[in-house]
mmCIF file as Biopython writes it, N, C-alpha, C and O atoms, coordinates in Angstrom:
data_model
#
loop_
_atom_site.group_PDB
_atom_site.id
_atom_site.type_symbol
_atom_site.label_atom_id
_atom_site.label_alt_id
_atom_site.label_comp_id
_atom_site.label_asym_id
_atom_site.label_entity_id
_atom_site.label_seq_id
_atom_site.pdbx_PDB_ins_code
_atom_site.Cartn_x
_atom_site.Cartn_y
_atom_site.Cartn_z
_atom_site.occupancy
_atom_site.B_iso_or_equiv
_atom_site.auth_seq_id
_atom_site.auth_asym_id
_atom_site.pdbx_PDB_model_num
ATOM 1   N N  . MET A ? 1  ? -4.504  15.165 10.935  1.0 0.0 1  A 1 
ATOM 2   C CA . MET A ? 1  ? -4.325  16.042 9.807   1.0 0.0 1  A 1 
ATOM 3   C C  . MET A ? 1  ? -5.486  17.030 9.744   1.0 0.0 1  A 1 
ATOM 4   O O  . MET A ? 1  ? -6.378  16.908 8.904   1.0 0.0 1  A 1 
ATOM 5   N N  . LYS A ? 2  ? -5.462  17.969 10.611  1.0 0.0 2  A 1 
ATOM 6   C CA . LYS A ? 2  ? -6.563  18.922 10.693  1.0 0.0 2  A 1 
ATOM 7   C C  . LYS A ? 2  ? -6.598  19.927 9.547   1.0 0.0 2  A 1 
ATOM 8   O O  . LYS A ? 2  ? -7.586  20.646 9.394   1.0 0.0 2  A 1 
ATOM 9   N N  . ASP A ? 3  ? -5.527  19.995 8.728   1.0 0.0 3  A 1 
ATOM 10  C CA . ASP A ? 3  ? -5.515  20.944 7.621   1.0 0.0 3  A 1 
ATOM 11  C C  . ASP A ? 3  ? -6.045  20.339 6.313   1.0 0.0 3  A 1 
ATOM 12  O O  . ASP A ? 3  ? -5.979  20.980 5.264   1.0 0.0 3  A 1 
ATOM 13  N N  . VAL A ? 4  ? -6.568  19.114 6.372   1.0 0.0 4  A 1 
ATOM 14  C CA . VAL A ? 4  ? -7.127  18.456 5.194   1.0 0.0 4  A 1 
ATOM 15  C C  . VAL A ? 4  ? -8.633  18.647 5.183   1.0 0.0 4  A 1 
ATOM 16  O O  . VAL A ? 4  ? -9.310  18.396 6.180   1.0 0.0 4  A 1 
ATOM 17  N N  . ILE A ? 5  ? -9.155  19.096 4.040   1.0 0.0 5  A 1 
ATOM 18  C CA . ILE A ? 5  ? -10.587 19.279 3.886   1.0 0.0 5  A 1 
ATOM 19  C C  . ILE A ? 5  ? -11.079 18.263 2.864   1.0 0.0 5  A 1 
ATOM 20  O O  . ILE A ? 5  ? -10.568 18.212 1.745   1.0 0.0 5  A 1 
ATOM 21  N N  . VAL A ? 6  ? -12.060 17.459 3.236   1.0 0.0 6  A 1 
ATOM 22  C CA . VAL A ? 6  ? -12.643 16.475 2.337   1.0 0.0 6  A 1 
ATOM 23  C C  . VAL A ? 6  ? -13.953 17.042 1.803   1.0 0.0 6  A 1 
ATOM 24  O O  . VAL A ? 6  ? -14.827 17.445 2.570   1.0 0.0 6  A 1 
ATOM 25  N N  . ILE A ? 7  ? -14.077 17.068 0.495   1.0 0.0 7  A 1 
ATOM 26  C CA . ILE A ? 7  ? -15.296 17.545 -0.140  1.0 0.0 7  A 1 
ATOM 27  C C  . ILE A ? 7  ? -15.894 16.369 -0.908  1.0 0.0 7  A 1 
ATOM 28  O O  . ILE A ? 7  ? -15.427 16.030 -1.996  1.0 0.0 7  A 1 
ATOM 29  N N  . ASP A ? 8  ? -16.908 15.761 -0.351  1.0 0.0 8  A 1 
ATOM 30  C CA . ASP A ? 8  ? -17.556 14.631 -1.001  1.0 0.0 8  A 1 
ATOM 31  C C  . ASP A ? 8  ? -18.228 15.072 -2.290  1.0 0.0 8  A 1 
ATOM 32  O O  . ASP A ? 8  ? -18.863 16.125 -2.352  1.0 0.0 8  A 1 
ATOM 33  N N  . GLN A ? 9  ? -18.074 14.244 -3.318  1.0 0.0 9  A 1 
ATOM 34  C CA . GLN A ? 9  ? -18.701 14.472 -4.625  1.0 0.0 9  A 1 
ATOM 35  C C  . GLN A ? 9  ? -18.317 15.816 -5.241  1.0 0.0 9  A 1 
ATOM 36  O O  . GLN A ? 9  ? -19.144 16.447 -5.900  1.0 0.0 9  A 1 
ATOM 37  N N  . ALA A ? 10 ? -17.078 16.263 -5.039  1.0 0.0 10 A 1 
ATOM 38  C CA . ALA A ? 10 ? -16.605 17.523 -5.618  1.0 0.0 10 A 1 
ATOM 39  C C  . ALA A ? 10 ? -16.524 17.428 -7.142  1.0 0.0 10 A 1 
ATOM 40  O O  . ALA A ? 10 ? -16.668 18.431 -7.842  1.0 0.0 10 A 1 
ATOM 41  N N  . VAL A ? 11 ? -16.293 16.217 -7.648  1.0 0.0 11 A 1 
ATOM 42  C CA . VAL A ? 11 ? -16.240 15.991 -9.088  1.0 0.0 11 A 1 
ATOM 43  C C  . VAL A ? 11 ? -17.496 15.211 -9.464  1.0 0.0 11 A 1 
ATOM 44  O O  . VAL A ? 11 ? -17.760 14.156 -8.888  1.0 0.0 11 A 1 
ATOM 45  N N  . PRO A ? 12 ? -18.269 15.711 -10.413 1.0 0.0 12 A 1 
ATOM 46  C CA . PRO A ? 12 ? -19.496 15.023 -10.805 1.0 0.0 12 A 1 
ATOM 47  C C  . PRO A ? 12 ? -19.231 13.580 -11.261 1.0 0.0 12 A 1 
ATOM 48  O O  . PRO A ? 12 ? -18.172 13.293 -11.821 1.0 0.0 12 A 1 
ATOM 49  N N  . LYS A ? 13 ? -20.166 12.696 -11.029 1.0 0.0 13 A 1 
ATOM 50  C CA . LYS A ? 13 ? -20.036 11.280 -11.367 1.0 0.0 13 A 1 
ATOM 51  C C  . LYS A ? 13 ? -19.700 11.092 -12.843 1.0 0.0 13 A 1 
ATOM 52  O O  . LYS A ? 13 ? -18.918 10.203 -13.181 1.0 0.0 13 A 1 
ATOM 53  N N  . SER A ? 14 ? -20.260 11.894 -13.718 1.0 0.0 14 A 1 
ATOM 54  C CA . SER A ? 14 ? -19.975 11.752 -15.153 1.0 0.0 14 A 1 
ATOM 55  C C  . SER A ? 14 ? -18.499 12.004 -15.454 1.0 0.0 14 A 1 
ATOM 56  O O  . SER A ? 14 ? -17.914 11.326 -16.299 1.0 0.0 14 A 1 
ATOM 57  N N  . ILE A ? 15 ? -17.894 12.976 -14.767 1.0 0.0 15 A 1 
ATOM 58  C CA . ILE A ? 15 ? -16.470 13.267 -14.960 1.0 0.0 15 A 1 
ATOM 59  C C  . ILE A ? 15 ? -15.628 12.155 -14.332 1.0 0.0 15 A 1 
ATOM 60  O O  . ILE A ? 15 ? -14.611 11.757 -14.900 1.0 0.0 15 A 1 
ATOM 61  N N  . GLN A ? 16 ? -16.042 11.650 -13.167 1.0 0.0 16 A 1 
ATOM 62  C CA . GLN A ? 16 ? -15.347 10.521 -12.544 1.0 0.0 16 A 1 
ATOM 63  C C  . GLN A ? 16 ? -15.306 9.330  -13.498 1.0 0.0 16 A 1 
ATOM 64  O O  . GLN A ? 16 ? -14.261 8.706  -13.681 1.0 0.0 16 A 1 
ATOM 65  N N  . ASP A ? 17 ? -16.440 9.025  -14.097 1.0 0.0 17 A 1 
ATOM 66  C CA . ASP A ? 17 ? -16.523 7.894  -15.031 1.0 0.0 17 A 1 
ATOM 67  C C  . ASP A ? 17 ? -15.639 8.119  -16.255 1.0 0.0 17 A 1 
ATOM 68  O O  . ASP A ? 17 ? -14.985 7.188  -16.725 1.0 0.0 17 A 1 
ATOM 69  N N  . LEU A ? 18 ? -15.616 9.337  -16.769 1.0 0.0 18 A 1 
ATOM 70  C CA . LEU A ? 18 ? -14.774 9.664  -17.918 1.0 0.0 18 A 1 
ATOM 71  C C  . LEU A ? 18 ? -13.299 9.464  -17.581 1.0 0.0 18 A 1 
ATOM 72  O O  . LEU A ? 18 ? -12.573 8.831  -18.347 1.0 0.0 18 A 1 
ATOM 73  N N  . LEU A ? 19 ? -12.849 9.995  -16.447 1.0 0.0 19 A 1 
ATOM 74  C CA . LEU A ? 19 ? -11.451 9.851  -16.033 1.0 0.0 19 A 1 
ATOM 75  C C  . LEU A ? 19 ? -11.082 8.394  -15.779 1.0 0.0 19 A 1 
ATOM 76  O O  . LEU A ? 19 ? -9.991  7.952  -16.138 1.0 0.0 19 A 1 
ATOM 77  N N  . GLU A ? 20 ? -11.990 7.653  -15.162 1.0 0.0 20 A 1 
ATOM 78  C CA . GLU A ? 20 ? -11.749 6.230  -14.919 1.0 0.0 20 A 1 
ATOM 79  C C  . GLU A ? 20 ? -11.599 5.488  -16.249 1.0 0.0 20 A 1 
ATOM 80  O O  . GLU A ? 20 ? -10.718 4.640  -16.388 1.0 0.0 20 A 1 
ATOM 81  N N  . GLY A ? 21 ? -12.449 5.799  -17.218 1.0 0.0 21 A 1 
ATOM 82  C CA . GLY A ? 21 ? -12.361 5.159  -18.522 1.0 0.0 21 A 1 
ATOM 83  C C  . GLY A ? 21 ? -11.045 5.447  -19.216 1.0 0.0 21 A 1 
ATOM 84  O O  . GLY A ? 21 ? -10.479 4.566  -19.863 1.0 0.0 21 A 1 
ATOM 85  N N  . ILE A ? 22 ? -10.554 6.664  -19.090 1.0 0.0 22 A 1 
ATOM 86  C CA . ILE A ? 22 ? -9.268  7.027  -19.690 1.0 0.0 22 A 1 
ATOM 87  C C  . ILE A ? 22 ? -8.127  6.284  -18.995 1.0 0.0 22 A 1 
ATOM 88  O O  . ILE A ? 22 ? -7.288  5.677  -19.660 1.0 0.0 22 A 1 
ATOM 89  N N  . ALA A ? 23 ? -8.092  6.328  -17.665 1.0 0.0 23 A 1 
ATOM 90  C CA . ALA A ? 23 ? -6.993  5.725  -16.903 1.0 0.0 23 A 1 
ATOM 91  C C  . ALA A ? 23 ? -6.949  4.208  -17.035 1.0 0.0 23 A 1 
ATOM 92  O O  . ALA A ? 23 ? -5.870  3.615  -16.998 1.0 0.0 23 A 1 
ATOM 93  N N  . LEU A ? 24 ? -8.099  3.578  -17.189 1.0 0.0 24 A 1 
ATOM 94  C CA . LEU A ? 24 ? -8.141  2.124  -17.279 1.0 0.0 24 A 1 
ATOM 95  C C  . LEU A ? 24 ? -8.274  1.627  -18.715 1.0 0.0 24 A 1 
ATOM 96  O O  . LEU A ? 24 ? -8.331  0.421  -18.953 1.0 0.0 24 A 1 
ATOM 97  N N  . GLY A ? 25 ? -8.325  2.550  -19.669 1.0 0.0 25 A 1 
ATOM 98  C CA . GLY A ? 25 ? -8.498  2.183  -21.068 1.0 0.0 25 A 1 
ATOM 99  C C  . GLY A ? 25 ? -7.235  1.636  -21.707 1.0 0.0 25 A 1 
ATOM 100 O O  . GLY A ? 25 ? -6.142  1.750  -21.151 1.0 0.0 25 A 1 
ATOM 101 N N  . ASP A ? 26 ? -7.396  1.039  -22.880 1.0 0.0 26 A 1 
ATOM 102 C CA . ASP A ? 26 ? -6.265  0.419  -23.566 1.0 0.0 26 A 1 
ATOM 103 C C  . ASP A ? 26 ? -5.405  1.421  -24.336 1.0 0.0 26 A 1 
ATOM 104 O O  . ASP A ? 26 ? -4.400  1.025  -24.927 1.0 0.0 26 A 1 
ATOM 105 N N  . LYS A ? 27 ? -5.761  2.677  -24.347 1.0 0.0 27 A 1 
ATOM 106 C CA . LYS A ? 27 ? -4.965  3.704  -25.015 1.0 0.0 27 A 1 
ATOM 107 C C  . LYS A ? 27 ? -4.180  4.578  -24.021 1.0 0.0 27 A 1 
ATOM 108 O O  . LYS A ? 27 ? -3.586  5.581  -24.415 1.0 0.0 27 A 1 
ATOM 109 N N  . PHE A ? 28 ? -4.178  4.202  -22.749 1.0 0.0 28 A 1 
ATOM 110 C CA . PHE A ? 28 ? -3.474  4.940  -21.703 1.0 0.0 28 A 1 
ATOM 111 C C  . PHE A ? 28 ? -2.124  4.269  -21.488 1.0 0.0 28 A 1 
ATOM 112 O O  . PHE A ? 28 ? -2.067  3.141  -20.999 1.0 0.0 28 A 1 
ATOM 113 N N  . ASN A ? 29 ? -1.038  4.946  -21.846 1.0 0.0 29 A 1 
ATOM 114 C CA . ASN A ? 29 ? 0.295   4.342  -21.789 1.0 0.0 29 A 1 
ATOM 115 C C  . ASN A ? 29 ? 0.825   4.208  -20.369 1.0 0.0 29 A 1 
ATOM 116 O O  . ASN A ? 29 ? 0.793   5.160  -19.588 1.0 0.0 29 A 1 
ATOM 117 N N  . TRP A ? 30 ? 1.314   3.014  -20.044 1.0 0.0 30 A 1 
ATOM 118 C CA . TRP A ? 30 ? 2.009   2.743  -18.790 1.0 0.0 30 A 1 
ATOM 119 C C  . TRP A ? 30 ? 3.440   2.377  -19.134 1.0 0.0 30 A 1 
ATOM 120 O O  . TRP A ? 30 ? 3.683   1.714  -20.142 1.0 0.0 30 A 1 
ATOM 121 N N  . PHE A ? 31 ? 4.403   2.804  -18.300 1.0 0.0 31 A 1 
ATOM 122 C CA . PHE A ? 31 ? 5.813   2.567  -18.549 1.0 0.0 31 A 1 
ATOM 123 C C  . PHE A ? 31 ? 6.446   1.911  -17.333 1.0 0.0 31 A 1 
ATOM 124 O O  . PHE A ? 31 ? 6.211   2.329  -16.199 1.0 0.0 31 A 1 
ATOM 125 N N  . ARG A ? 32 ? 7.268   0.859  -17.580 1.0 0.0 32 A 1 
ATOM 126 C CA . ARG A ? 32 ? 7.970   0.194  -16.471 1.0 0.0 32 A 1 
ATOM 127 C C  . ARG A ? 32 ? 9.231   0.983  -16.157 1.0 0.0 32 A 1 
ATOM 128 O O  . ARG A ? 32 ? 10.031  1.271  -17.047 1.0 0.0 32 A 1 
ATOM 129 N N  . GLN A ? 33 ? 9.402   1.328  -14.898 1.0 0.0 33 A 1 
ATOM 130 C CA . GLN A ? 33 ? 10.579  2.055  -14.423 1.0 0.0 33 A 1 
ATOM 131 C C  . GLN A ? 33 ? 11.431  1.115  -13.574 1.0 0.0 33 A 1 
ATOM 132 O O  . GLN A ? 33 ? 10.908  0.311  -12.802 1.0 0.0 33 A 1 
ATOM 133 N N  . GLN A ? 34 ? 12.726  1.225  -13.725 1.0 0.0 34 A 1 
ATOM 134 C CA . GLN A ? 34 ? 13.640  0.369  -12.961 1.0 0.0 34 A 1 
ATOM 135 C C  . GLN A ? 34 ? 13.628  0.680  -11.466 1.0 0.0 34 A 1 
ATOM 136 O O  . GLN A ? 34 ? 13.841  -0.203 -10.636 1.0 0.0 34 A 1 
ATOM 137 N N  . ARG A ? 35 ? 13.374  1.951  -11.135 1.0 0.0 35 A 1 
ATOM 138 C CA . ARG A ? 35 ? 13.504  2.373  -9.739  1.0 0.0 35 A 1 
ATOM 139 C C  . ARG A ? 35 ? 12.269  3.131  -9.301  1.0 0.0 35 A 1 
ATOM 140 O O  . ARG A ? 35 ? 11.554  3.712  -10.117 1.0 0.0 35 A 1 
ATOM 141 N N  . ALA A ? 36 ? 12.032  3.116  -8.011  1.0 0.0 36 A 1 
ATOM 142 C CA . ALA A ? 36 ? 10.939  3.898  -7.430  1.0 0.0 36 A 1 
ATOM 143 C C  . ALA A ? 36 ? 11.473  5.032  -6.569  1.0 0.0 36 A 1 
ATOM 144 O O  . ALA A ? 36 ? 10.715  5.915  -6.166  1.0 0.0 36 A 1 
ATOM 145 N N  . THR A ? 37 ? 12.768  5.016  -6.285  1.0 0.0 37 A 1 
ATOM 146 C CA . THR A ? 37 ? 13.384  6.075  -5.485  1.0 0.0 37 A 1 
ATOM 147 C C  . THR A ? 37 ? 14.515  6.714  -6.285  1.0 0.0 37 A 1 
ATOM 148 O O  . THR A ? 37 ? 14.993  6.153  -7.271  1.0 0.0 37 A 1 
ATOM 149 N N  . TYR A ? 38 ? 14.926  7.882  -5.845  1.0 0.0 38 A 1 
ATOM 150 C CA . TYR A ? 38 ? 15.938  8.648  -6.573  1.0 0.0 38 A 1 
ATOM 151 C C  . TYR A ? 38 ? 16.908  9.265  -5.576  1.0 0.0 38 A 1 
ATOM 152 O O  . TYR A ? 38 ? 16.551  9.479  -4.418  1.0 0.0 38 A 1 
ATOM 153 N N  . PRO A ? 39 ? 18.134  9.554  -6.014  1.0 0.0 39 A 1 
ATOM 154 C CA . PRO A ? 39 ? 19.108  10.160 -5.100  1.0 0.0 39 A 1 
ATOM 155 C C  . PRO A ? 39 ? 18.591  11.485 -4.525  1.0 0.0 39 A 1 
ATOM 156 O O  . PRO A ? 39 ? 17.915  12.256 -5.206  1.0 0.0 39 A 1 
ATOM 157 N N  . GLU A ? 40 ? 18.923  11.721 -3.278  1.0 0.0 40 A 1 
ATOM 158 C CA . GLU A ? 40 ? 18.511  12.958 -2.616  1.0 0.0 40 A 1 
ATOM 159 C C  . GLU A ? 40 ? 19.035  14.159 -3.392  1.0 0.0 40 A 1 
ATOM 160 O O  . GLU A ? 40 ? 20.151  14.134 -3.912  1.0 0.0 40 A 1 
ATOM 161 N N  . GLY A ? 41 ? 18.227  15.202 -3.466  1.0 0.0 41 A 1 
ATOM 162 C CA . GLY A ? 41 ? 18.625  16.402 -4.176  1.0 0.0 41 A 1 
ATOM 163 C C  . GLY A ? 41 ? 18.087  16.474 -5.594  1.0 0.0 41 A 1 
ATOM 164 O O  . GLY A ? 41 ? 18.162  17.526 -6.229  1.0 0.0 41 A 1 
ATOM 165 N N  . THR A ? 42 ? 17.541  15.367 -6.103  1.0 0.0 42 A 1 
ATOM 166 C CA . THR A ? 42 ? 16.931  15.416 -7.425  1.0 0.0 42 A 1 
ATOM 167 C C  . THR A ? 42 ? 15.507  15.949 -7.281  1.0 0.0 42 A 1 
ATOM 168 O O  . THR A ? 42 ? 15.006  16.087 -6.165  1.0 0.0 42 A 1 
ATOM 169 N N  . ARG A ? 43 ? 14.856  16.248 -8.405  1.0 0.0 43 A 1 
ATOM 170 C CA . ARG A ? 43 ? 13.518  16.827 -8.377  1.0 0.0 43 A 1 
ATOM 171 C C  . ARG A ? 43 ? 12.434  15.751 -8.262  1.0 0.0 43 A 1 
ATOM 172 O O  . ARG A ? 43 ? 11.253  16.057 -8.427  1.0 0.0 43 A 1 
ATOM 173 N N  . GLN A ? 44 ? 12.805  14.517 -7.986  1.0 0.0 44 A 1 
ATOM 174 C CA . GLN A ? 44 ? 11.827  13.433 -7.913  1.0 0.0 44 A 1 
ATOM 175 C C  . GLN A ? 44 ? 11.047  13.499 -6.596  1.0 0.0 44 A 1 
ATOM 176 O O  . GLN A ? 44 ? 11.486  14.119 -5.627  1.0 0.0 44 A 1 
ATOM 177 N N  . ILE A ? 45 ? 9.893   12.853 -6.584  1.0 0.0 45 A 1 
ATOM 178 C CA . ILE A ? 45 ? 9.009   12.918 -5.421  1.0 0.0 45 A 1 
ATOM 179 C C  . ILE A ? 45 ? 9.526   12.085 -4.252  1.0 0.0 45 A 1 
ATOM 180 O O  . ILE A ? 45 ? 9.462   12.535 -3.108  1.0 0.0 45 A 1 
ATOM 181 N N  . PHE A ? 46 ? 10.037  10.879 -4.514  1.0 0.0 46 A 1 
ATOM 182 C CA . PHE A ? 46 ? 10.425  9.966  -3.443  1.0 0.0 46 A 1 
ATOM 183 C C  . PHE A ? 46 ? 11.934  9.785  -3.409  1.0 0.0 46 A 1 
ATOM 184 O O  . PHE A ? 46 ? 12.464  8.968  -4.162  1.0 0.0 46 A 1 
ATOM 185 N N  . PRO A ? 47 ? 12.651  10.529 -2.549  1.0 0.0 47 A 1 
ATOM 186 C CA . PRO A ? 47 ? 14.105  10.391 -2.494  1.0 0.0 47 A 1 
ATOM 187 C C  . PRO A ? 47 ? 14.523  9.127  -1.754  1.0 0.0 47 A 1 
ATOM 188 O O  . PRO A ? 47 ? 13.745  8.559  -0.988  1.0 0.0 47 A 1 
ATOM 189 N N  . VAL A ? 48 ? 15.746  8.698  -1.987  1.0 0.0 48 A 1 
ATOM 190 C CA . VAL A ? 48 ? 16.314  7.558  -1.273  1.0 0.0 48 A 1 
ATOM 191 C C  . VAL A ? 48 ? 16.598  7.975  0.161   1.0 0.0 48 A 1 
ATOM 192 O O  . VAL A ? 48 ? 17.205  9.019  0.398   1.0 0.0 48 A 1 
ATOM 193 N N  . THR A ? 49 ? 16.166  7.173  1.109   1.0 0.0 49 A 1 
ATOM 194 C CA . THR A ? 49 ? 16.459  7.381  2.528   1.0 0.0 49 A 1 
ATOM 195 C C  . THR A ? 49 ? 17.018  6.077  3.077   1.0 0.0 49 A 1 
ATOM 196 O O  . THR A ? 49 ? 16.935  5.052  2.400   1.0 0.0 49 A 1 
ATOM 197 N N  . PRO A ? 50 ? 17.589  6.076  4.285   1.0 0.0 50 A 1 
ATOM 198 C CA . PRO A ? 50 ? 18.151  4.831  4.826   1.0 0.0 50 A 1 
ATOM 199 C C  . PRO A ? 50 ? 17.148  3.675  4.904   1.0 0.0 50 A 1 
ATOM 200 O O  . PRO A ? 50 ? 17.546  2.512  4.850   1.0 0.0 50 A 1 
ATOM 201 N N  . ASP A ? 51 ? 15.868  3.979  5.030   1.0 0.0 51 A 1 
ATOM 202 C CA . ASP A ? 51 ? 14.869  2.910  5.121   1.0 0.0 51 A 1 
ATOM 203 C C  . ASP A ? 51 ? 14.092  2.694  3.816   1.0 0.0 51 A 1 
ATOM 204 O O  . ASP A ? 51 ? 13.036  2.062  3.820   1.0 0.0 51 A 1 
ATOM 205 N N  . SER A ? 52 ? 14.615  3.218  2.704   1.0 0.0 52 A 1 
ATOM 206 C CA . SER A ? 52 ? 13.950  3.058  1.408   1.0 0.0 52 A 1 
ATOM 207 C C  . SER A ? 52 ? 14.024  1.617  0.921   1.0 0.0 52 A 1 
ATOM 208 O O  . SER A ? 52 ? 15.017  0.922  1.136   1.0 0.0 52 A 1 
ATOM 209 N N  . LEU A ? 53 ? 12.962  1.186  0.266   1.0 0.0 53 A 1 
ATOM 210 C CA . LEU A ? 53 ? 12.941  -0.085 -0.437  1.0 0.0 53 A 1 
ATOM 211 C C  . LEU A ? 53 ? 12.760  0.259  -1.910  1.0 0.0 53 A 1 
ATOM 212 O O  . LEU A ? 53 ? 11.685  0.694  -2.321  1.0 0.0 53 A 1 
ATOM 213 N N  . ASP A ? 54 ? 13.792  0.069  -2.690  1.0 0.0 54 A 1 
ATOM 214 C CA . ASP A ? 54 ? 13.742  0.462  -4.099  1.0 0.0 54 A 1 
ATOM 215 C C  . ASP A ? 54 ? 13.261  -0.717 -4.931  1.0 0.0 54 A 1 
ATOM 216 O O  . ASP A ? 54 ? 13.900  -1.769 -4.954  1.0 0.0 54 A 1 
ATOM 217 N N  . VAL A ? 55 ? 12.157  -0.545 -5.602  1.0 0.0 55 A 1 
ATOM 218 C CA . VAL A ? 55 ? 11.556  -1.591 -6.420  1.0 0.0 55 A 1 
ATOM 219 C C  . VAL A ? 55 ? 11.173  -1.022 -7.784  1.0 0.0 55 A 1 
ATOM 220 O O  . VAL A ? 55 ? 11.149  0.194  -7.975  1.0 0.0 55 A 1 
ATOM 221 N N  . GLN A ? 56 ? 10.877  -1.908 -8.722  1.0 0.0 56 A 1 
ATOM 222 C CA . GLN A ? 56 ? 10.379  -1.469 -10.016 1.0 0.0 56 A 1 
ATOM 223 C C  . GLN A ? 56 ? 8.954   -0.957 -9.845  1.0 0.0 56 A 1 
ATOM 224 O O  . GLN A ? 56 ? 8.270   -1.292 -8.879  1.0 0.0 56 A 1 
ATOM 225 N N  . GLN A ? 57 ? 8.520   -0.140 -10.802 1.0 0.0 57 A 1 
ATOM 226 C CA . GLN A ? 57 ? 7.158   0.378  -10.732 1.0 0.0 57 A 1 
ATOM 227 C C  . GLN A ? 57 ? 6.654   0.688  -12.142 1.0 0.0 57 A 1 
ATOM 228 O O  . GLN A ? 57 ? 7.439   0.839  -13.078 1.0 0.0 57 A 1 
ATOM 229 N N  . PHE A ? 58 ? 5.342   0.779  -12.272 1.0 0.0 58 A 1 
ATOM 230 C CA . PHE A ? 58 ? 4.733   1.242  -13.516 1.0 0.0 58 A 1 
ATOM 231 C C  . PHE A ? 58 ? 4.280   2.682  -13.302 1.0 0.0 58 A 1 
ATOM 232 O O  . PHE A ? 58 ? 3.720   3.019  -12.258 1.0 0.0 58 A 1 
ATOM 233 N N  . THR A ? 59 ? 4.527   3.526  -14.299 1.0 0.0 59 A 1 
ATOM 234 C CA . THR A ? 59 ? 4.153   4.934  -14.194 1.0 0.0 59 A 1 
ATOM 235 C C  . THR A ? 59 ? 3.417   5.362  -15.461 1.0 0.0 59 A 1 
ATOM 236 O O  . THR A ? 59 ? 3.455   4.679  -16.484 1.0 0.0 59 A 1 
ATOM 237 N N  . HIS A ? 60 ? 2.763   6.481  -15.369 1.0 0.0 60 A 1 
ATOM 238 C CA . HIS A ? 60 ? 2.107   7.094  -16.514 1.0 0.0 60 A 1 
ATOM 239 C C  . HIS A ? 60 ? 2.222   8.596  -16.356 1.0 0.0 60 A 1 
ATOM 240 O O  . HIS A ? 60 ? 2.577   9.083  -15.282 1.0 0.0 60 A 1 
ATOM 241 N N  . THR A ? 61 ? 1.929   9.331  -17.405 1.0 0.0 61 A 1 
ATOM 242 C CA . THR A ? 61 ? 2.032   10.784 -17.344 1.0 0.0 61 A 1 
ATOM 243 C C  . THR A ? 61 ? 0.636   11.370 -17.505 1.0 0.0 61 A 1 
ATOM 244 O O  . THR A ? 61 ? 0.272   11.865 -18.572 1.0 0.0 61 A 1 
ATOM 245 N N  . ILE A ? 62 ? -0.132  11.306 -16.432 1.0 0.0 62 A 1 
ATOM 246 C CA . ILE A ? 62 ? -1.454  11.958 -16.453 1.0 0.0 62 A 1 
ATOM 247 C C  . ILE A ? 62 ? -1.288  13.422 -16.083 1.0 0.0 62 A 1 
ATOM 248 O O  . ILE A ? 62 ? -2.125  14.256 -16.430 1.0 0.0 62 A 1 
ATOM 249 N N  . TRP A ? 63 ? -0.211  13.732 -15.380 1.0 0.0 63 A 1 
ATOM 250 C CA . TRP A ? 63 ? 0.108   15.115 -14.999 1.0 0.0 63 A 1 
ATOM 251 C C  . TRP A ? 63 ? 1.604   15.263 -15.080 1.0 0.0 63 A 1 
ATOM 252 O O  . TRP A ? 63 ? 2.346   14.381 -14.648 1.0 0.0 63 A 1 
ATOM 253 N N  . GLU A ? 64 ? 2.058   16.380 -15.635 1.0 0.0 64 A 1 
ATOM 254 C CA . GLU A ? 64 ? 3.480   16.642 -15.753 1.0 0.0 64 A 1 
ATOM 255 C C  . GLU A ? 64 ? 3.754   18.096 -15.449 1.0 0.0 64 A 1 
ATOM 256 O O  . GLU A ? 64 ? 3.082   18.984 -15.974 1.0 0.0 64 A 1 
ATOM 257 N N  . GLU A ? 65 ? 4.754   18.349 -14.590 1.0 0.0 65 A 1 
ATOM 258 C CA . GLU A ? 65 ? 5.110   19.720 -14.235 1.0 0.0 65 A 1 
ATOM 259 C C  . GLU A ? 65 ? 5.662   20.434 -15.459 1.0 0.0 65 A 1 
ATOM 260 O O  . GLU A ? 65 ? 6.416   19.849 -16.237 1.0 0.0 65 A 1 
ATOM 261 N N  . ASN A ? 66 ? 5.283   21.707 -15.632 1.0 0.0 66 A 1 
ATOM 262 C CA . ASN A ? 66 ? 5.696   22.536 -16.775 1.0 0.0 66 A 1 
ATOM 263 C C  . ASN A ? 66 ? 5.056   22.031 -18.053 1.0 0.0 66 A 1 
ATOM 264 O O  . ASN A ? 66 ? 5.282   22.598 -19.122 1.0 0.0 66 A 1 
#
């Protein structure tokens, strides 16, 4: 993967700690989803393929498109 650039310590440690505290804190909502894959053609990230293993998963909305 020659097009990947790694920048060590691009985010200051104080910001890393803040984000970690939010993501692992008791006020960060996690939701159980029935599926981890979705029918092809939907806007989901992981489409169903012949070798897909569809399992339950926990998700959160730390980032949402639009």
